[in-house]
Phi, psi and omega in degrees: 000134179271163179300328181294332182250006181285151174299138174296147182270136170238128179271131176253125185244112186285166181229208186310133182106340180272345186293150172202168182302133176056035181298124179065009183296338178295342178270345183286126184084352180252319177251109186302320182294315178298315181299315181297317181295319178295317180296324177297320179295313181298323177294319180294334181282355176062226184298336180279344185294318181299305178301325178297313180297317181298317179293322179299319185270353186278146171291324178232090183298147176292316178257134181306131181293343177274352177288145185304329182285352175243312184299311186293307181294323182286326174297315177303311184296316182292315178303311183295317181294321177293322176298316177300320181295316179298315180297325182294340178272005176094002177286131183244096182297149174265345182197158175231143176217115180252153179249121178060236181297341176298335178291322178292322176296318178296321179295322177292320180296324182276354178096007175294319177239143168295137183305323180290320175298317180298320178300317178297323178293321178295317180295320176298319181298314185290329177296322178291313186288335179297336180269358181285158177299151179293157180186194181197189182222146184228120177274131182235131177279076183197162177279167177297326179294322181290325182275342186307317182295344184267347185286142177201160179060225181270008178276125184225172171285115182266337181202143172247097187269334179196169181305326177235044175219095184245139178249126176262153181217145178165186179298152188301311186298306178294329178295318178295320180296317179294323177298318179297317180297320180294319179294320178297331179276359175100006180273145176273127182228152172209146178289137173276136178299098180195139176255009180229153180271069181298146176063041176217163180298344180304328184269357183305309181300324182291335183272354179295131182095347181292331181299324179297325179292319178292325181294338185275353181248153179288139176235125182256180177272138184293143178284347180210147181303132175251112179277121185274133175277005176257336178244351184058036180204163176299146176302134176259169175300323179297317177300310185298320185279348184268106180301330181293329178301314181284321184294330184271359184301324177294342182263324187288149177291148177268124181252062186297312184297312176301324178292320178295319177298320178296320178297311184284345173291340178279350181141165179290150183220160164268110185269115184248116180276119180248086181174176183290148178071192180224031183298313180289328177297317179297319177295315183297329181292347177278346184289141181306323181295327178281320180297325180275354174090004179279333170246162183220164184232137174229133176252136181279336186233164180296160179291330183230158178301148180198192181288165180305324181298330180292320177299315183291321179294319180295320179297314180295320179295322178295319177300319179297320180291322178294318178295318180296335179279000174105011180250107179302134177242141181180243177279206176131359176259176178268015181099347179236019178078013179278133178294139176244093183290137177279165180298332183293339182258357185274000000 
């Protein structure tokens, strides 16, 4: 298959729940573009960057990787750095779709935010959210309609990941009680790795004032369409220009499946997950376009944590699959790992 007839590439950037110890660390020091992008993030984080980097690379982190001060910034940094790495090999995405903090990483990758500004916004976010009440998230193998009768108090639908994959979010005690009731009713549930009730009203007070921080940074037009998992549509100028849109993302529900349906309604794509694990890849494989073989999925990293060699092997295998799908891979950066978007994606 030639590049002219290849499926257009869409990058999928995962969010909260995908983090794990040493995620993508096998590429650090091995892939220069990835390494540079991670180092730029740690430098932008100032005094917090060193401890963040140490915990990321540690076998036994000092701070729990599921804590907001580690999961959120490191997911952003890894997603963005992997995206930079893919672009540096000459792959030219036709679209980006991020889940939770992955949307901010995608926006930075597409040029909506300068990466250093985005790093500052992420750090501001985690400082606010670290002061929020504790809570959690619960994945349920059920539709939103099926879980609705069980919801109470501050527990809400935090994410719609697939037709029968709903994530609930809220304070720990009521979330645990609802989980027990759902299991007794025969539903399969599992806790999402998170120590915060992302995408629920619990975080509303912590997000107050964040809009002013977003208003203070320049926001540009994306070089490639960014499909928002908060509106289930491509970002509009109104979305980009509204600081409240960005500030409320930790509170607003994630509509990943509707956003994926909107993306694939524009045509079939090669969906490339650029982030730790293969959570979004597993969800995307449930889509009818992927099941019938007209769209396809590629994951850059292993499904589970492993040795550094596993990260490198998965990356090389993903490059081979992307090349086999008709996308030449090779160079493509400006020498510093900066993406060079082609006119076709602008």
